[in-house]
Each structure stands twice: as C-alpha cells, then as structure tokens.
C-alpha positions as CSV (number, residue, x, y, z in Angstrom):
1,X,12.6,-3.9,34.2
2,X,11.1,-4.4,30.7
3,X,13.2,-3.0,27.9
4,X,11.7,-0.5,25.5
5,X,10.9,-1.8,22.0
6,X,13.5,-1.0,19.3
7,X,12.9,2.4,17.8
8,X,12.7,2.6,14.0
9,X,14.1,5.7,12.4
10,X,13.2,6.3,8.7
11,X,15.9,7.3,6.3
12,X,14.6,10.8,6.0
13,X,15.1,11.6,9.6
14,X,18.0,9.5,10.8
15,X,20.2,11.5,13.1
16,X,18.1,14.6,12.8
17,X,15.2,14.7,15.2
18,X,14.5,11.7,17.4
19,X,11.3,13.2,18.8
20,X,9.2,12.9,15.6
21,X,8.6,9.8,13.6
22,X,9.5,11.6,10.5
23,X,11.7,14.2,12.1
24,X,11.7,17.9,11.3
25,X,10.7,21.2,12.8
26,X,7.2,20.9,14.3
27,X,6.8,24.7,14.0
28,X,6.5,24.5,10.2
29,X,3.9,23.0,7.9
30,X,6.2,20.7,6.0
31,X,6.8,18.1,8.7
32,X,3.1,17.7,9.2
33,X,2.4,17.2,5.5
34,X,5.6,15.2,4.7
35,X,4.2,11.7,5.5
36,X,1.2,12.4,3.3
37,X,3.5,13.5,0.5
38,X,5.8,10.5,1.0
39,X,2.8,8.1,0.9
40,X,1.5,9.7,-2.3
41,X,4.9,9.5,-4.0
42,X,5.6,6.0,-2.9
43,X,2.2,4.8,-4.0
44,X,2.5,6.4,-7.4
45,X,6.0,5.1,-8.1
46,X,5.1,1.6,-7.0
47,X,2.0,1.5,-9.1
48,X,3.9,2.7,-12.2
49,X,6.8,0.3,-11.7
50,X,5.0,-2.9,-10.7
51,X,1.4,-2.8,-11.9
52,X,2.1,-1.0,-15.2
53,X,4.7,-3.6,-16.1
54,X,2.5,-6.5,-15.0
55,X,-0.5,-5.3,-17.0
56,X,1.6,-4.6,-20.1
57,X,3.1,-8.1,-19.9
58,X,-0.3,-9.7,-19.3
59,X,-2.0,-7.9,-22.2
60,X,0.9,-8.7,-24.5
61,X,0.5,-12.4,-23.8
62,X,-3.2,-12.2,-24.2
63,X,-2.9,-10.5,-27.6
64,X,-0.2,-12.9,-28.7
65,X,-2.6,-15.8,-28.3
66,X,-5.0,-14.1,-30.8
67,X,-2.4,-13.1,-33.4
68,X,-0.6,-15.8,-35.3
69,X,1.3,-13.7,-37.9
70,X,4.7,-12.8,-36.5
71,X,4.6,-9.6,-38.5
72,X,1.9,-8.2,-36.2
73,X,4.1,-7.9,-33.1
74,X,4.1,-4.1,-33.4
75,X,0.2,-4.1,-33.4
76,X,0.2,-6.4,-30.3
77,X,2.5,-4.0,-28.4
78,X,0.5,-1.0,-29.4
79,X,-2.8,-2.6,-28.3
80,X,-1.3,-3.7,-25.0
81,X,0.1,-0.2,-24.3
82,X,-3.3,1.4,-25.2
83,X,-5.2,-0.9,-22.9
84,X,-2.8,-0.3,-20.0
85,X,-2.9,3.4,-20.6
86,X,-6.7,3.5,-20.3
87,X,-6.7,1.5,-17.0
88,X,-3.8,3.2,-15.2
89,X,-5.5,6.5,-14.3
90,X,-8.2,4.8,-12.2
91,X,-5.6,2.6,-10.5
92,X,-3.2,5.4,-9.8
93,X,-5.9,7.5,-8.3
94,X,-6.9,4.6,-6.0
95,X,-3.2,4.0,-5.1
96,X,-2.6,7.7,-4.4
97,X,-5.6,8.0,-2.2
98,X,-4.9,4.8,-0.3
99,X,-1.2,5.2,0.4
100,X,-1.5,8.9,1.3
101,X,-4.1,8.2,3.9
102,X,-2.3,5.0,5.0
103,X,1.1,6.6,5.8
104,X,-0.2,10.0,6.8
105,X,-2.7,8.7,9.3
106,X,-0.2,6.2,10.7
107,X,2.4,8.9,11.3
108,X,-0.2,11.3,12.8
109,X,-1.4,8.7,15.2
110,X,2.2,7.6,16.0
111,X,3.1,11.1,17.0
112,X,0.1,11.5,19.3
113,X,0.6,8.1,21.0
114,X,4.4,8.7,21.4
115,X,3.7,12.1,23.0
116,X,1.2,10.4,25.4
117,X,3.9,7.8,26.2
118,X,6.3,10.6,27.3
119,X,8.6,10.0,24.3
120,X,8.9,6.3,24.9
121,X,8.8,4.3,21.6
122,X,5.5,2.5,20.9
123,X,5.0,-1.0,22.1
124,X,4.2,-3.8,19.6
125,X,0.6,-3.8,20.8
126,X,0.2,0.0,20.3
127,X,1.8,-0.1,16.9
128,X,-0.3,-3.0,15.7
129,X,-3.5,-1.1,16.7
130,X,-2.3,2.0,15.0
131,X,-1.6,0.0,11.8
132,X,-5.1,-1.5,12.0
133,X,-6.7,2.0,12.5
134,X,-4.7,3.5,9.6
135,X,-5.6,0.6,7.4
136,X,-9.3,1.2,8.2
137,X,-9.0,4.9,7.5
138,X,-7.3,4.4,4.2
139,X,-9.8,1.7,3.1
140,X,-12.8,3.8,4.0
141,X,-11.5,6.8,2.1
142,X,-10.4,4.8,-1.0
143,X,-13.2,2.3,-1.3
144,X,-15.3,4.4,-3.8
145,X,-12.2,4.6,-6.0
146,X,-11.7,0.9,-5.6
147,X,-15.1,0.4,-7.2
148,X,-14.1,2.7,-10.0
149,X,-11.0,0.7,-10.6
150,X,-12.9,-2.6,-10.7
151,X,-15.3,-1.1,-13.1
152,X,-12.4,-0.2,-15.4
153,X,-11.3,-3.8,-15.3
154,X,-14.8,-5.2,-16.0
155,X,-15.4,-2.9,-19.0
156,X,-12.5,-4.2,-21.1
157,X,-11.2,-4.3,-23.8
158,X,-12.2,-0.6,-24.1
159,X,-12.6,0.8,-20.5
160,X,-14.1,4.3,-20.4
161,X,-12.1,7.3,-19.2
162,X,-11.6,8.0,-15.6
163,X,-13.9,11.0,-15.7
164,X,-16.7,8.9,-17.1
165,X,-16.3,6.3,-14.4
166,X,-16.3,9.0,-11.6
167,X,-19.5,10.6,-13.1
168,X,-21.1,7.2,-13.2
169,X,-20.4,6.8,-9.5
170,X,-21.8,10.2,-8.8
171,X,-25.0,9.4,-10.7
172,X,-25.3,6.1,-8.9
173,X,-25.1,7.9,-5.5
174,X,-27.8,10.5,-6.6
175,X,-30.1,7.8,-8.0
176,X,-30.0,5.3,-5.1
177,X,-30.3,7.5,-2.1
178,X,-27.2,9.5,-1.1
179,X,-23.5,9.3,-0.9
180,X,-23.4,6.5,1.7
181,X,-24.3,4.0,-1.1
182,X,-20.7,4.4,-2.3
183,X,-19.6,2.4,0.7
184,X,-22.1,-0.4,0.2
185,X,-20.4,-3.8,0.6
186,X,-17.2,-2.2,1.7
187,X,-16.7,-4.3,4.9
188,X,-14.6,-7.2,3.4
189,X,-12.3,-4.6,1.7
190,X,-11.9,-2.6,4.9
191,X,-11.4,-5.7,7.2
192,X,-8.8,-7.2,4.8
193,X,-6.7,-4.0,4.8
194,X,-7.1,-3.4,8.5
195,X,-5.6,-6.9,9.1
196,X,-2.9,-6.4,6.6
197,X,-1.7,-3.0,8.0
198,X,-1.9,-4.4,11.6
199,X,0.8,-6.8,10.7
200,X,2.7,-4.7,8.1
201,X,3.8,-1.6,10.1
202,X,5.1,-3.1,13.4
203,X,6.8,-6.0,11.7
204,X,8.5,-3.8,9.1
205,X,9.8,-1.3,11.7
206,X,11.2,-4.0,14.0
207,X,12.6,-6.1,11.2
208,X,14.3,-3.1,9.7
209,X,15.9,-2.1,13.0
210,X,17.1,-5.6,13.7
211,X,18.5,-6.2,10.2
212,X,20.3,-2.8,10.2
213,X,21.5,-2.6,13.8
214,X,22.1,-6.2,14.8
215,X,22.8,-8.0,11.5
216,X,24.7,-5.0,10.0
217,X,22.9,-4.8,6.7
218,X,22.8,-1.7,4.6
219,X,19.7,0.4,4.1
220,X,18.7,-1.3,0.8
221,X,19.3,-4.8,2.1
222,X,17.5,-4.1,5.4
223,X,14.6,-2.6,3.5
224,X,14.4,-5.5,1.2
225,X,14.5,-8.1,4.0
226,X,12.1,-6.2,6.3
227,X,9.7,-5.6,3.4
228,X,9.4,-9.4,2.7
229,X,9.0,-10.2,6.4
230,X,6.3,-7.5,6.9
231,X,4.4,-8.5,3.8
232,X,4.3,-12.1,5.0
233,X,3.1,-11.2,8.4
234,X,0.6,-8.7,7.0
235,X,-0.7,-11.4,4.7
236,X,-1.1,-13.8,7.5
237,X,-3.0,-11.3,9.6
238,X,-5.5,-10.6,6.9
239,X,-5.8,-14.1,5.4
240,X,-5.4,-16.5,8.3
241,X,-9.0,-16.4,9.5
242,X,-10.4,-16.5,6.0
243,X,-8.4,-19.5,4.9
244,X,-8.9,-21.3,8.2
245,X,-12.7,-21.1,7.5
246,X,-12.1,-22.5,4.0
247,X,-10.0,-25.3,5.4
248,X,-12.7,-26.3,7.8
249,X,-15.4,-26.2,5.2
250,X,-13.5,-27.6,2.2
251,X,-11.0,-29.8,4.0
252,X,-7.9,-28.1,2.7
253,X,-6.7,-24.9,0.8
254,X,-3.6,-24.5,2.9
255,X,-1.8,-22.9,0.0
256,X,-4.2,-19.9,0.0
257,X,-2.0,-17.9,2.4
258,X,1.1,-18.4,0.2
259,X,-0.8,-17.4,-3.0
260,X,-1.8,-14.2,-1.3
261,X,1.8,-13.6,-0.1
262,X,3.2,-14.0,-3.6
263,X,0.5,-11.7,-4.9
264,X,1.0,-8.9,-2.4
265,X,4.8,-9.0,-2.0
266,X,6.0,-7.3,-5.2
267,X,4.0,-4.1,-4.8
268,X,4.5,-3.9,-1.1
269,X,8.2,-4.5,-1.3
270,X,8.7,-1.9,-4.1
271,X,6.6,0.5,-2.0
272,X,8.9,0.2,1.0
273,X,12.0,0.6,-1.3
274,X,10.5,3.7,-2.8
275,X,9.5,5.1,0.6
276,X,13.0,4.7,2.0
277,X,14.5,6.2,-1.2
278,X,12.2,9.2,-0.9
279,X,13.2,9.7,2.7
280,X,16.8,9.4,1.7
281,X,16.5,12.1,-0.9
282,X,14.7,14.4,1.6
283,X,17.5,13.9,4.0
284,X,20.1,14.9,1.4
285,X,18.1,18.0,0.5
286,X,17.7,18.9,4.1
287,X,13.9,18.6,4.1
C-alpha cells in the first residue's frame, strides 16, 4: 500500500489543528484571512530587508564612481537613500499584492483539495499543480503593478511618485481601449512565476518536514535548508526550458540556471524565514 506523503505543518499551527493547513477555528473569519495577512507581512518584510539593502548598496557604489572627493561621502549616502526611498513604494506595492495572492490562494486551494481527499495530505502531483495555479493567480493580479515598478526603474535618477505612476497606467488603459491593455505582454511573466511556484511549494514543504523530523534540525535551520532547496527547484522549473532553448540555439549558456538561482535565492529564503517567524508569533499569541 502506498504511503501518504509527509504532512507539512507551519509554525503557526503546529500541534493545534491538523485539519487545516494553517490551523484555527473554521467558524471565525481570522483563519480564512490569516494566510493572506501572513503573505502580505512576509512579502513586505522581505522587500524591506533584502531589496532595500541591495538598492542602497548599489546606488552608493554608483554614486561613489562619480564622486572623487572623500569629503562628499555624506552627499553620496543621502543621494542613495533618496533614490531608494522613491523606488520602494512601487516595489512594496507589487510585493504586497503578489505574496498576498500567492500564499492566500495556495492555502485556499490546499484546504479545498484536502477536503476532497478526505483529509489525506496532498500528493506531490496535487501540490505542484496548486503551486502552479497560485503562481498564475498572483502573477495575473500583480502584473499591472509590475509594469509600474519597471517604469520607476526606467525613469531614474528621479522616478516619479507612486501616485503619478498609477495615474499614468490608468490613462494608458483609457486611451488604448480598456483595462485589458494593462495585461498586454504579460504571458512571459505569468509563465515564469507559474513554473517557479510549481517547484517552490511542494519542495519546501517536503524538505522542511524531512529536515525537521528525520534529520532533527531546529525550525530556523530546517527553514533555511528547505528555503534553499525549494528556491533551486523552483528556479529549475521556471528556467530549464528557457535555457535549454538558448543552449540549442547558441551552443551553451549552461550557467543561466545558476545565475537565476543566485538572483532568486536571497529574497525567497528571507521570505520563508519571515513567514515561519510570523507563524511562530501567531502561535505564541494564540492566533
């Protein structure tokens, strides 16, 4: 008889309610909105911690190349901070929208499929499909904001405010024939995130359970290890086909997968660490 797949239990519900992916009382509103809130908080914290620090470092290096006088370091730091401050609102709005839809939709679909399974944990096949669907939902919802974020990058060194960028998108939709134009050319973005989430969720849950239960690692170490594994598998799922095509056409570029992995890992790893920390705080508070 085939064994059931390992059941992943997030920190916020360990030992509380095995019937729900996030646990809690299904007769209240909070358990239904909690995964959306968790996704929002994890996305915002990750964006502030990783992307803000990366942009500040990059801008400081860029400005240092232009200033020779050592006495202008304070001016360099101020200019770097100002540029990052102008770009962050557009990115944080994108990150909040994407991660809220990503984790919320995945949890909602997981509960529905688990109920249809009669309480049996999801198979790898089912969880991969739910990850792919949640990635598609999050990408479709967040794509117009992705365009806004890219516009803030292209309009440097003085990007306009977030309100101006959103108004520009609204005028574009009215001028060119309706709201559907906001999703024009969105297919590569959607397909990439569908592949990434298809590998991300099932590999993280199974890696976390194995590292915690079989290897005996603590929560932080298991989250760290599972985050790296899931990011690599997610990167492979979204990049393998693309770079295989490049290799056939150009005769190489085998390092493309690893460049993507190095690029995606910091934000994804910090996001998982923040997610588990948020669930742990909720458990301590009885939420």
